[in-house]
Backbone as JSON, one array per atom type, in Angstrom:
{
  "sequence": "MKRTTGFWSKFSLLLGAGQLLWSLYSMIKQYRRDQQPTNRK",
  "N": [[161.42, -17.77, 202.59], [160.32, -15.05, 204.32], [157.41, -14.14, 206.05], [156.76, -11.89, 207.74], [155.76, -9.38, 207.73], [152.99, -9.23, 207.36], [152.12, -10.31, 209.77], [153.11, -8.42, 211.59], [151.75, -6.11, 210.82], [149.16, -6.84, 211.38], [149.42, -7.23, 214.11], [150.1, -4.65, 215.04], [147.79, -3.33, 214.32], [145.95, -4.6, 215.97], [146.96, -3.83, 218.42], [146.58, -1.06, 218.33], [143.79, -0.97, 218.21], [143.18, -2.07, 220.67], [144.24, -0.15, 222.4], [142.62, 2.01, 221.79], [140.13, 1.04, 222.59], [140.64, 0.76, 225.32], [141.07, 3.42, 226.15], [138.57, 4.48, 225.62], [137.04, 2.95, 227.39], [138.06, 3.75, 229.9], [137.32, 6.41, 229.81], [134.53, 6.24, 229.83], [134.2, 5.04, 232.32], [135.15, 7.02, 234.03], [133.27, 9.02, 233.47], [130.88, 7.82, 234.34], [131.46, 7.63, 237.03], [131.56, 10.28, 237.71], [128.93, 10.95, 237.34], [127.57, 9.78, 239.41], [125.86, 10.51, 242.47], [127.45, 12.06, 245.25], [126.77, 11.89, 247.93], [125.28, 9.59, 248.33], [123.67, 6.94, 250.06]],
  "CA": [[160.66, -16.53, 202.45], [159.72, -14.65, 205.59], [156.17, -13.36, 205.91], [156.55, -11.26, 209.05], [155.12, -8.06, 207.56], [151.56, -9.39, 207.6], [151.94, -10.5, 211.2], [153.36, -7.18, 212.31], [150.68, -5.15, 210.53], [148.01, -7.32, 212.15], [149.71, -7.0, 215.53], [150.01, -3.21, 215.31], [146.38, -2.98, 214.21], [145.31, -5.1, 217.19], [147.43, -2.99, 219.52], [145.9, 0.23, 218.21], [142.38, -1.16, 218.56], [143.13, -2.28, 222.12], [144.49, 1.13, 223.05], [141.43, 2.83, 221.58], [139.08, 0.49, 223.45], [140.99, 1.04, 226.7], [140.84, 4.85, 226.42], [137.12, 4.64, 225.63], [136.56, 2.34, 228.62], [138.43, 4.61, 231.04], [136.52, 7.62, 229.7], [133.17, 5.9, 230.28], [134.27, 4.79, 233.76], [135.28, 8.33, 234.67], [132.0, 9.71, 233.28], [129.89, 7.21, 235.22], [131.8, 7.96, 238.41], [131.19, 11.68, 237.89], [127.48, 11.06, 237.33], [127.01, 9.29, 240.67], [125.82, 11.48, 243.57], [128.51, 11.76, 246.21], [126.25, 11.63, 249.28], [124.31, 8.5, 248.29], [123.96, 5.94, 251.08]],
  "C": [[159.95, -16.18, 203.76], [158.48, -13.8, 205.36], [155.85, -12.7, 207.25], [155.8, -9.94, 208.93], [153.62, -8.15, 207.85], [151.27, -9.53, 209.08], [152.09, -9.19, 211.95], [152.28, -6.15, 212.05], [149.43, -5.54, 211.31], [148.2, -7.0, 213.63], [149.57, -5.52, 215.89], [148.56, -2.75, 215.24], [145.64, -3.4, 215.48], [145.7, -4.23, 218.38], [146.72, -1.64, 219.51], [144.44, 0.12, 218.63], [142.25, -1.34, 220.07], [143.33, -0.98, 222.87], [143.26, 2.03, 222.95], [140.3, 2.36, 222.5], [139.36, 0.83, 224.91], [140.73, 2.51, 227.06], [139.34, 5.12, 226.49], [136.54, 4.11, 226.94], [136.86, 3.21, 229.83], [137.62, 5.89, 231.01], [135.11, 7.37, 230.22], [133.16, 5.68, 231.78], [134.33, 6.11, 234.52], [133.95, 9.09, 234.6], [130.94, 9.15, 234.23], [130.18, 7.55, 236.68], [131.43, 9.41, 238.71], [129.68, 11.84, 237.99], [126.86, 10.62, 238.66], [126.97, 10.4, 241.71], [126.79, 11.08, 244.67], [127.94, 11.35, 247.57], [125.19, 10.53, 249.29], [124.67, 7.44, 249.31], [123.46, 4.57, 250.65]]
}
């Protein structure tokens, strides 16, 4: 009896969560970079 469905559902869920976290992280990075003054020494 193969129980691969549970593994694959868990894996896809983890992948989706990772993608969401990555997009959120890149968005925050871009926002913080935009907030910094350009002529700061």
